[in-house]
N, C-alpha and C positions, 0 to 999 in steps of 0.2 A: 085927522088932516087928511084931504084927498092928493092920491099919489095917481089915479089912474091918467091921468094926461101925460103925466109926466114919463108913466112906463108905453103910451101911446106914443109918444112921440119920441122915447128909442126905439120902439119897436120900427118906426118908421124909416128912422136911419140906417139898420139893420137890414139887411138878405135876408129874404125870406128859406128858410133849410128844404120849402115844402114845392116842387115843383107843380103845377096843373098844366095841360097841355091838353088840346081835344081828341088825342091818338098818344094814351100812354108812351114811354118810352121803355123797348124791349133791354132789360139788364145781364149781361152774361157774368157772371160773378168767378168764372171759370179760368175763361179767360181773359177777364176786365176790360171788357168789353159793354158799350152803349151805345144802340139802334136808333136813331129819330127815325121815323116814319111819314111827321109833318110836314106839310108843302112849306117850302120858301115865302116869305112875306117878300112882294118882289117888292112893293116901294122902302119898305125899308133897306132889305139889299141894296138899291139901287144908290137911294139917299148918304149910306154910310153904313160903309162894307166891313170897315173895321169893328164898327159895335155889334152888327149882327151878328158877326162868327164868335165875339166874345162871350155875349148874348146865349148861343146857341149851349158851344162849349162850360162857359156855367152852369147850363139849364142839367147835362150829362153828366159833368162831374158831380153836381149837387145826387144827383142819383145815387153815380156809383159807390162816392163814401156814402150814401144812406146806408146802401147795400152790404156797405162791408164792416158797417157798426154794427148791423143789425147778428152777424152770426156771432154765433158760441163763441168763447174767448178761452182758451189756459195760460195759467203764469206760470212763468221762468224766471230764468234769471236777466235774463237781457227787457223783458217785463209782460206784455198780456200779449199773446202769437194766438193767431186765427186761422184753420185748413179753409183755404180755400174746395167750396164742391169742386162737382165733376162737372166739365163745359157741356151743356146742353145744345150748343152751334154745331149742325153738321157742316165740315167744312171737306171742300175737294181733295184726293189723295192728288201727292208732288210726284208719284211713280203708279204707273199700272198695275191693276189686280196681279196674283202669282199665279204662274199658270202650273195646273194639275202637276202634279211629279209625273214624269212618263213611264210607265210599265215596265216593269225587267219582261226577262224572255220567257221565264216560266209563268209571273202574270199573263202574259199576252196568250200562253200557250192553256193555262189555268183555266179563262175565261172563254177561250173557246171552246174546250171540252167540258165546262158546265162543272170545275173542280172546286169547291169553296176549301177554303183554310181554315184551318184546326190548328188550335196554337195548343201545342204541347206542352205537358206539365215538367215544371223545374224537377218533379219529385218522383222516382217511380220507385217501387216496392222488390226487392230483391227477396229472393225465394230464400236460397241461401243461409242470409242473416236476417230476416223472417224484421224485417225495417225498412224505410222510409232512405231512400239513397241522393244525391243528386245524379239527373241525367249527364249531368257534364261538369270538367272542373274539377277539382280539387277530391281526391277519391270517387269520382265518375263511374258511372256507370260504364263509361265507355273507352273506361282503361283497366274492364275487366281482365281481357285475354293478354296483358301485360302482367296481371302481377297473381295469375296465379301461382300457384306452388310446383302442380304438376300437372303438364301438356301435353298428349300425341306428340309423337311427330309421325311426317310420313314415312312410308317403306321408302319413298326416292330420295331422301334428303342426302345434304352437305353432310362431310361429318364436321364441318366447323357451325352447324345449323342452330343457330338462335332463337326459337319461340318470339321468348316474350321480344325482341326487335325490328321483329317480321312485324307483328302486331303493330308497335308502335311507328313504323316506318311506314304502314299503310294509314295509319291514322294521320301523321303528317304527310302524307300526299292528300289524304280527306279533305286538309286544312288546305293548302295548295291550293287544293283546282276550287276550291271555295272563295278563295282569294283572287282568284285568275278569273273566275267567270262574275263578281263582284267586281273587278277592272273592266270587263265588257261588260256589264248594265253601264256601269258610269260612262262610260266614253260614249253609245249610244245613245245612252242618256242624251248628252250632250253634244252628236251632231258629227261625230269622229273618232277618228279610230284612234287618235294620238293619247297624249297623257289627261287628266283631268283639269291639271291647273292651265292656267294662262287666258286669254281672250277664245271669245267665243266665236266660231268658224263662219266664212262667209257662205255664202248661196254659193260661189263657186266650189268650194271643198267642199261644202257638203253633198254639192250636184254629182263633185268627183267619185265622194265615196258612196255613194247612190249605185253609181254609173259601176266602179269594183264588185260591189256589193251584190247588184241584180248580173252583172257576167258569168262570177261564182257559182251563182246560184245555176245556172241555166246551162253547165255541162256538168253538176254536181247530181243528173241522176244517171241511173246504169250503163244507159247507148249514150253519154256524154251529150245528150241535145241533142242527137239523132235527128229520136224520131216525138220528139216531146212536141206539142202544140205550140204555136207558132204565129202570134200577136201582129197584125197590120202595121208596118212600119217599122217590124227589126229585121236590123243588118243580120245577114248570114256569119254562121258560124266559121270562124278563122281558125283553119285547122294547126300544127308545129308543121314548117317547113324544116327542114334536115338538108342539108350542104354537104354532099360527101366529094370526098378526093377523088379526079380523078382515077380511074382503077387504071391505067397506063400512063404512068407518069412517066416528061421526062430524064435522060439521067441526067440532066443539068440541075434539075430540082429536088432528085431525090441525093444528090452529095451536096446539097448546100444541107438540105434538110440533117442529114446524117453529122455535117463537120460542123452545123450549130449543135446538135445536142452533144456529140460527143465534147466539143470547148466549154458548154457549159459543165455537163459532168466533173472536168476535169480542171475547172477554177481555181477554187479553193481547192487546196490539200489539204487531206485528212490530218488529223493529230494519230502519230503514231503508239501503239499504247506500248504499254511498262514491258521488256523486258521481249520484244518482237524481232530488234534488230535481229536476233541470229540468226530466226528463220523466217527471213523476205525469201521474195521468191527469185529475186535477182543479185550475182554476184560479181558488182560492176568493171573490179580489179580483171577479175579472170574475162571475164566478159570483153573488156577493150582486149584485154593480152589474146586470145584466141581468135578474136576478128581482126587484128593487127600484126600476125602471126608473130609477134614479141617484138615491135616495133615500136608500140607503143599510140600513146590515142592520137596525137600532138602530130604524129610522122604520118600518122592518117588520114588525123583531116590536112596538112598538105597537099597531099597524093589528092584527094577525093578532089580539091578545091585546083588542081593539077598547077600548084608554084610550089616554094618554098619560101613562100610570103607569111605574115603575121594572118591569124587565120579570124575570123570577123564573130563577132556578135562576140558573146559572155564565155568565159572558159566553161562552165559549166553546160552550158548544150551542146559541147563537140559529141560526149558521151553519149547523148543521147540520138544525133545525128546517126554516130558511127551503130549503133543500136537499130537503127531506122534501115539504114541500106543493107548490112547485115541480115534486114527481118526480110525485103526485098530480094535480096540474093537465092535464100532459104523458098519464099514462094517459086523464086521462078526454077527450083533446082529440081532435075527427074527423081531425087529420089523420093521424095517425100516421107520423111520419115520421123519417129518423136525422139529427141535428145533430150535424155532424163536419168537420173538415177537415184536409188536410196539418198546421199548425201547430195547431191546438185554439186559437186566439186567439179569434175567432168562433166564433160557431155560425153553422150554413146549411146550409136544407132540401138535402138531396141527392136526394130521390125515394123511394119505398117500398120500407121495407123484408120486406115481407111476404113469406114462403117458399108458393107454394104448395102444399109438402107437409104444412103446419102452418097451413090452412084451415079455418077455423073454431073457432079456438081465443085463446079467450082469453086472450091472453100482452100481453107489454109489446111492444111494435115500436116504440119510442121509445128511443135512446139517447144520452146526449149526452153531449162532451166536456169538462169542462175539466183542470185542471190546479191539485192542491190546496196546490204547493208541500209536500208530504208534512208534514202536519198528519192525516193519515186521515183527510180530507172525506172522500176516494171507497169507503171501508169502510162509511162509514156511508149513500153510498149505494146501496152496493152491495145491502147488510141491507135498504135501504130497496124497494130494486126486487125482492126477493127476497122478500118480503112480500105483494107482486103476484101472484104467483105464482100458475098452473093448478091445478087438480083434478090427482090421484094419477095419473088416467090418462092426462094427454097427458104429464101428465111421465113416465112409461112408456113415450111413443111415445118421446119427441124423446130419451130414453134407449136405444129401440128401436135407432132413425134413428143414432145415436153408435156402437153398435157395430154395424150393416150397413155402415157409410164406413169403418170400421178394418177389417173384416174383407173388402172391395173393397178397401180398400189393400194388404193383407198378400200377397192373390191379384193382384194386382197388374192387377186391372179398373177398362174406364176408368166414368167418372163417369155414363155414360148406364146400364148393369147397375147403377149403385147405387140414382140416381132410381126406375128400376123397380120391385128390390129393395123401397124404404122405400112404391112406395102399393099394393103390393100388400101387401105387409106393415099399410099402414092402412087398406087395403079388409077385411085376416080380420078385427084388429082393434073395426073401426065393426061386421064383424056378426057377430061372437062366434063365430069359427069354431071357435080351436084351444079354446075355453077346455081349462084343464086339463092341455094341451102345453107339454110346458119351451119356455122362451125361443130357445134358442139354438137346439132342429128347427126352431121355425119362421125364426126368420131365415132359419136356413143352406137350408128349402125354398122361400123367396121368392128367396135366392140363386142358386138353382139353376135356379129357371121362371127368372130374368131371363138367368141365360147363355143359355138354350136360347132365347128371345124377341130375343136379341139377337145369334144368330146366334154364339155365342160358345164353343167346344167344352169342355166340365166337366162331368168325373164324376163318378159320386156318391162313388168311392174317396176323390177331390178334396177336394170340399166334406167327407165326415167328416173326412179329415187335419186339413182345415182350423180346422169351426168341433168337433170334438170331440165328434160324434154319430155316435151307433151306424142303422147301415146302416137296421134295423125301422124305427126314431123315427122319420128322414128323410121313410122311403116311408111313412109313414104321415101325417103334414103333407103331402107332396109330393100325393098320391094326393086329399086333403082337398080342398087347393087345385084341383087342375085340375079334379076334379070339381065343385065352387061356382060357378067362374069361366067351365065350360066352353072353355078354351082348345081353340081352333082355331085352325089356319095361318093365317097373318097377319103384319104387319108388328111388328116392334115396337115402332114407336110406338103404336101401338092403345093398348099397355100400359103407356106413360108415363101417357098421357093416361086410363086410367082404364076402358078398353076392353078386349077382350076382346084377347090378341092369340096369337103362333106359342109352341106347344110343341115345335117340332121334335126331335128328338132326332138326337144327337152321330152323326157317323159316322165311317168312318177316315178318311176325306177332311180332317174336320176336325182330328180330330186327329192326322194324318198330319207338318202342319206347324210342329205345334208342336212333337212328338216330334223329328223330324228337328234343328230349332233348337237346343232342348236338349244332342242329341248330338255335336253340330258336323257334319255330316254334310255334304260337295260339295255343291250347288246341283243336278248335274243329277240325283243322285240319289233327291233327290225326286218328279221326275219318273216314271223308272221304279220308283217303289214307287206311287204313284198309279194308273197302267198294270193293274201286278199285280193291286194290286183290284180295279179293272176289269173286270177279265178277269177274275178270279177270282170277281164277284157273277155277270156272265153266263152263266158254265158252273154255275153255283150250288156251288165250291168251299167249304169251311167256312161253310156255311149256317148261321145260330143262332149263330153264334161270337157274343159281345160287340167292340162297335167297337173295345176298346183290346185286347181280345186280336188281333183282325187285325190291327189296325194294327201292335203291337208281333210278329205273326212275320212280315207283309208283309215292315217295316222289314230284321230277320234274314233273312228267304229273298236280296232284292234287293243285301243288302253280300257275303251268301256267292254270288252270282252276279258281280257283277262286281268280285269282290277287292279290297272295300273293309274294312280289319280294322274291327272294333267288333266287339269280347267283348258276349257273350251277357247279363253279368252287368250292363254301364252300362243295356244296354235293357233287362232288368229292371225296375232302377230309376228309369226315368222313366217306364217305360208302368207300374207299381205289382202285375204279374202275376208269379205264377212262373215257371220256368222249365220246368214240367212244361206251360203251358200255350199257350207260345212255343213248345216241341218238338211237342205235338200241332198247331198251323196249321200251322207248318214241314212238319211231316210229309205233311199235307194239300195242302200248295201243291206238295213234292215230287211228291208219286203223279201229280200232271197238269201237270209242269212243260213238258210238248209246249202245254199249249194255253195257259197264263200266260208264256211265254217268247216274246217279238213274233222272227223270222228276222232281219230285217234289226239285232235287234243280233247277233245270232251273225256275221254275216256284219259287220259292221265292228269286228269283235276285241272289241270291249268285255268283252261278256258270255259266257262258258266255261258250258257245260255241264258239263265237267270237274271244276269247278269244288265245285257242289253232291255232298255227302253226304248217307246215307242217314242216318249217326249224326253231327252235327257237334259240334265240342267248345262248350264254355259258357264258354270264356276266362277263366277261375278262374285 
């Protein structure tokens, strides 16, 4: 039986599974897409659009399914599975390409200097353990100083010094510094000085950041940008404008300012500490009884108001008003004395309290001591006394006197020098000698002159270190005072009484005593040093050198001669001079050692020429 005709008829009824076109279809199985590049038949497209589209679509789907069924498959519970191959079609990006990561501050510097990055190994060799250990982290090499069983302690360390804690704090400080630099790099990469989170800065914000950075760098040089090269169009640098109060303010403005300050200080009453009631400054009941002469506070208030009516205001304000009137009466009193005793029970006149240094000032010379039982009346009385303060110039003098006393106490100077310095400052202020000079410089010059007049040796360098005033400004103030007051050799007491006194320069012998005491040298060394200085002056050795240099060099020369072990470093710290200065004076003394060393010293055996060397060690 021939069935070929039947099969041919059946094949004609079914669509072909192969698609044949002039241009083969492009299939991308990864994207499940088919691209038909054949030109469209205009005649069939115009006659029947729907049939044309279905025919083209059917051909594309047929080719895609044929490609899918040709893929290798694997069996699974859901049936055969085929894995799509990677796509072959290159599609454009939906977003722009990522920009390169901005370099950090170190990367920019390394690129400019040509420094190449080297990756450190995570393991390092430990010589003590003879093994490889971690560079960081658990039991890392960076924690070696924290785990030492014995650590040397510096000589100048505190009693509670902990080497392990110090090493741990230093390591944490390094970590914090790295984190700070990392945050700065992130902010710099984002183009803003804020946090890394949040939206990107706009153009105006970036422009402002760049302008601020440029303004900072322009004034970051030693000359604050004054002598730097300027570009065309750069705006001139604007300095800081300082607004000063007028030198002579009106009395009304000064009064308002002082009252505002006093009101602010007395606005909130302070809490009284436990047990303070018995030690208060004022006893209110006794103060009122004394002021009213036994009639009482209410009667005195009526009398002050000129009638027998009910006093206005709160009852608690009456004692304050009485005390205020009493203080005014005491100010206008001709006695101007101090009323106080140890117990504070009753006022007693104990003599004049005027200060000769404050002579001529309209100050409150009367102090009344009463106990107020913690009611706060003492504060009101102090406020009342503050209202009667003197002018600004007098308050400035009192403030300067306080600074002079503080500085003299820090330098362990006697009260005589403090009084001389105060008198010198008062005269300079009265005659307006140093107007425009810094207050610290004027005080320093007065203390320096007082030290010379009282024959207490103090050098320029020591006064500058005490008052933090430059030598140039201190020298200007000193020369002005010396020329104005015509300071001539005389007694220190003359200057204390307001007359010209001595202004003798401190000699090496004056400084020698203090230096030897600070160096803890034996008593006999000081006598030898003095003889060496006197002999050097007679023979003209080291002439023209400062007294500080001569004293330091003589001490080192004598210690070497007598065999006293005193390092040059300690002498440098006490004298305040450099090592080269002491070595220069020592070499001058060494060259004329035969003239400076007495024969009796060598015969006694205490001094030996063999101990002197041309290049002695510094003792570091």
